[in-house]
C-alpha positions as CSV (number, residue, x, y, z in Angstrom):
1,M,140.2,112.0,142.6
2,T,139.9,115.7,143.7
3,E,136.9,117.4,142.1
4,Q,135.3,120.8,142.6
5,E,132.7,122.8,140.7
6,A,131.8,126.4,140.5
7,S,129.2,128.3,138.5
8,A,128.7,132.0,137.7
9,N,127.6,134.1,134.8
10,G,126.1,131.1,133.0
11,I,129.4,129.3,133.1
12,T,130.2,126.1,134.9
13,A,133.8,125.3,135.8
14,R,134.8,121.9,136.9
15,Y,138.3,121.2,138.4
16,Y,139.6,117.7,138.7
17,V,142.8,115.7,138.8
18,T,143.5,112.7,136.5
19,D,146.4,110.3,136.6
20,T,148.5,112.7,134.6
21,E,147.0,116.2,134.8
22,R,145.2,118.9,136.7
23,V,142.2,120.0,134.6
24,L,140.0,123.0,134.7
25,E,137.1,122.6,132.3
26,F,134.6,125.4,131.4
27,D,131.2,125.0,129.8
28,R,129.0,127.9,128.6
29,E,125.9,127.0,126.6
30,G,127.6,124.1,124.9
31,R,130.8,126.0,124.2
32,T,133.8,124.5,126.1
33,A,137.4,125.3,127.0
34,A,139.9,123.4,129.1
35,V,143.1,124.4,130.9
36,A,145.4,121.6,131.9
37,Q,148.7,121.3,133.8
38,N,150.9,118.3,134.6
39,L,150.6,116.9,138.1
40,S,154.0,118.3,139.3
41,G,152.6,121.8,138.6
42,Y,155.8,123.1,137.0
43,A,154.8,122.8,133.4
44,M,153.2,125.4,131.2
45,L,149.4,125.5,131.1
46,K,147.8,124.0,128.0
47,V,144.6,125.5,126.6
48,R,142.3,123.2,124.6
49,P,138.9,123.7,123.0
50,T,137.8,120.5,124.9
51,V,139.4,118.3,127.5
52,D,140.4,115.8,124.9
53,G,141.0,118.3,122.1
54,D,144.2,119.3,120.5
55,E,146.3,121.9,122.4
56,L,145.8,125.4,121.0
57,E,148.4,127.2,123.0
58,R,150.7,127.0,126.1
59,Y,151.1,129.7,128.8
60,Y,153.2,130.2,131.9
61,G,150.6,132.3,133.6
62,F,147.2,131.3,134.8
63,D,145.8,134.7,133.9
64,M,146.8,134.3,130.2
65,A,145.4,130.8,130.0
66,L,142.1,132.1,131.5
67,D,142.1,134.9,129.0
68,H,142.4,132.4,126.1
69,A,139.7,130.1,127.7
70,A,137.4,133.1,128.0
71,E,137.9,134.0,124.4
72,L,136.9,130.5,123.4
73,L,133.7,130.8,125.4
74,G,133.0,134.4,124.1
75,V,133.1,136.0,127.6
76,S,135.3,138.2,129.7
77,P,138.0,136.5,131.7
78,T,136.5,138.1,134.8
79,D,133.3,136.1,134.1
80,L,135.0,132.8,134.6
81,P,134.4,131.1,137.9
82,V,137.5,129.3,139.3
83,P,137.1,126.6,141.9
84,E,139.4,127.2,144.9
85,D,141.7,124.2,144.3
86,A,142.4,125.4,140.7
87,A,143.4,129.0,141.8
88,D,147.1,128.1,142.1
89,M,147.5,126.7,138.5
90,G,150.4,128.2,136.5
91,M,153.9,128.9,137.2
């Protein structure tokens, strides 16, 4: 399993790959958000309040998914740390 972590601005980002998805999970003071994409990398990004939570929205672009994740955390999208292996998520 590939796994990377990055921290900045009081936010921890954890990127990992499961059997079915690429996942970018954010945590800020107990508030969470997750962005997930299928393994082939061609599907839309799913934004969830938690890794196992119900899907809130789907986006083609990584920037839009990060914007929604930042909103869930109550921060600016530019505050989100993104591990290197997650930087190519989206279509």
